[in-house]
C-alpha positions as CSV (number, residue, x, y, z in Angstrom):
1,M,-2.3,-28.6,-38.4
2,E,-2.4,-32.6,-37.5
3,V,-5.9,-33.7,-36.5
4,D,-5.6,-34.9,-32.9
5,E,-7.0,-38.8,-32.5
6,P,-7.2,-40.4,-29.4
7,K,-4.2,-43.1,-29.1
8,A,-5.2,-46.6,-29.3
9,D,-4.5,-48.5,-25.9
10,L,-3.2,-51.5,-27.0
11,G,-3.3,-52.9,-23.4
12,V,-7.0,-51.9,-23.2
13,T,-8.5,-53.8,-26.2
14,R,-6.2,-57.1,-25.3
15,T,-8.2,-56.8,-21.8
16,I,-11.4,-56.1,-24.0
17,L,-11.0,-58.7,-25.9
18,A,-10.3,-60.9,-24.0
19,A,-12.9,-60.5,-21.2
20,D,-14.9,-60.9,-24.9
21,R,-13.2,-64.1,-25.1
22,T,-13.6,-65.4,-21.5
23,L,-17.7,-64.6,-21.9
24,M,-17.9,-66.8,-25.5
25,A,-16.2,-70.0,-23.3
26,W,-18.9,-69.2,-20.4
27,V,-21.6,-69.3,-23.5
28,R,-20.2,-71.9,-24.5
29,T,-20.6,-74.0,-21.5
30,S,-23.8,-73.2,-20.6
31,L,-25.3,-73.6,-23.3
32,S,-23.7,-76.9,-23.5
33,M,-25.3,-77.4,-19.6
34,I,-28.3,-76.4,-20.6
35,S,-29.2,-78.4,-24.1
36,F,-27.9,-81.5,-22.0
37,G,-30.3,-80.7,-18.8
38,F,-33.3,-80.4,-21.4
39,T,-32.0,-83.6,-23.3
40,I,-31.5,-85.6,-20.2
41,Y,-34.9,-85.1,-19.2
42,K,-36.7,-85.2,-22.6
43,F,-34.7,-89.0,-23.2
44,L,-34.9,-89.9,-19.8
45,H,-38.9,-89.1,-19.7
46,G,-39.3,-90.5,-22.9
47,L,-38.2,-94.2,-22.0
48,Q,-40.3,-93.5,-19.3
49,E,-43.5,-93.2,-20.9
50,V,-43.0,-96.5,-23.4
51,N,-41.8,-98.3,-20.1
52,A,-38.7,-99.3,-20.9
53,I,-37.7,-98.0,-17.8
54,H,-38.6,-97.7,-14.1
55,L,-36.7,-95.6,-12.4
56,R,-37.5,-95.7,-7.8
57,R,-38.9,-91.7,-8.2
58,P,-41.0,-91.0,-11.7
59,E,-39.8,-87.0,-10.9
60,E,-35.6,-88.5,-11.5
61,A,-35.5,-87.2,-15.3
62,R,-37.4,-83.8,-14.6
63,N,-35.0,-83.1,-11.2
64,I,-31.8,-84.2,-13.2
65,G,-32.2,-81.9,-16.2
66,L,-33.5,-78.7,-13.9
67,F,-30.3,-79.1,-12.0
68,L,-28.1,-79.1,-15.4
69,A,-30.4,-76.4,-17.0
70,A,-30.0,-75.0,-13.7
71,L,-26.1,-74.7,-13.2
72,G,-26.1,-73.7,-17.2
73,T,-28.1,-70.9,-16.4
74,G,-26.0,-69.5,-13.0
75,A,-23.4,-70.1,-14.3
76,L,-24.1,-67.7,-17.3
77,L,-25.5,-65.4,-15.0
78,A,-21.8,-65.3,-12.8
79,G,-20.1,-65.2,-16.2
80,M,-22.0,-62.4,-17.9
81,L,-21.7,-59.8,-14.3
82,E,-17.7,-61.2,-14.5
83,H,-17.5,-60.0,-18.4
84,V,-19.1,-56.4,-16.7
85,S,-17.6,-55.9,-14.0
86,V,-14.7,-56.4,-15.9
87,L,-16.0,-53.3,-18.6
88,R,-16.7,-51.1,-15.0
89,K,-12.6,-51.4,-14.4
90,M,-11.2,-50.7,-18.2
91,P,-10.6,-46.5,-17.8
92,E,-12.5,-44.0,-19.4
93,P,-14.3,-43.5,-22.0
94,R,-15.3,-47.0,-21.0
95,P,-16.1,-49.6,-24.0
96,R,-19.8,-50.6,-25.0
97,L,-21.0,-53.6,-24.1
98,R,-20.3,-55.8,-27.5
99,A,-22.3,-58.7,-29.4
100,V,-21.1,-61.5,-27.9
101,F,-23.2,-59.5,-24.3
102,Y,-25.9,-59.9,-26.4
103,V,-25.8,-63.1,-27.5
104,A,-25.2,-64.0,-23.6
105,C,-28.4,-62.3,-23.0
106,A,-30.8,-64.0,-25.8
107,V,-28.7,-67.6,-24.1
108,L,-29.5,-66.5,-20.3
109,I,-32.9,-66.6,-21.8
110,L,-33.0,-69.8,-23.2
111,G,-31.6,-71.0,-20.1
112,F,-34.4,-69.5,-17.7
113,L,-37.8,-70.2,-20.7
114,V,-35.5,-73.9,-20.4
115,V,-35.7,-73.5,-16.4
116,G,-39.4,-72.7,-15.6
117,G,-40.4,-75.2,-17.9
118,L,-39.0,-78.0,-16.3
119,L,-40.7,-76.9,-13.2
120,R,-43.5,-76.6,-15.0
121,R,-43.8,-80.1,-15.6
122,D,-44.7,-80.5,-19.1
123,G,-41.3,-79.4,-21.0
124,P,-39.3,-76.5,-21.7
125,F,-41.7,-76.1,-25.5
């Protein structure tokens, strides 16, 4: 008597892996934008403090950094929503969330911390 194992549908597996790769690309791009926004803020703010540069408006450094950090955080949130949407379209039994989704959650929290710190005007850390 043979044991009846579920047949692995290669198309579904490939779709899940493609969704994971796409989310990893969102994470990479978002992390770059968040970190670049933070770096721009710290760099320009540091130059302002030692009077090496003079910006027309003193909040320009914060605004540039805030824009990039918020854009990266929003992009990651959109990527995560797209990822969940793709997984929900999979046939039953639906695949569970994988490690890449939890990594994206951690980066999203980091993005919110950076944006919140820039909004408070004291830097994220």
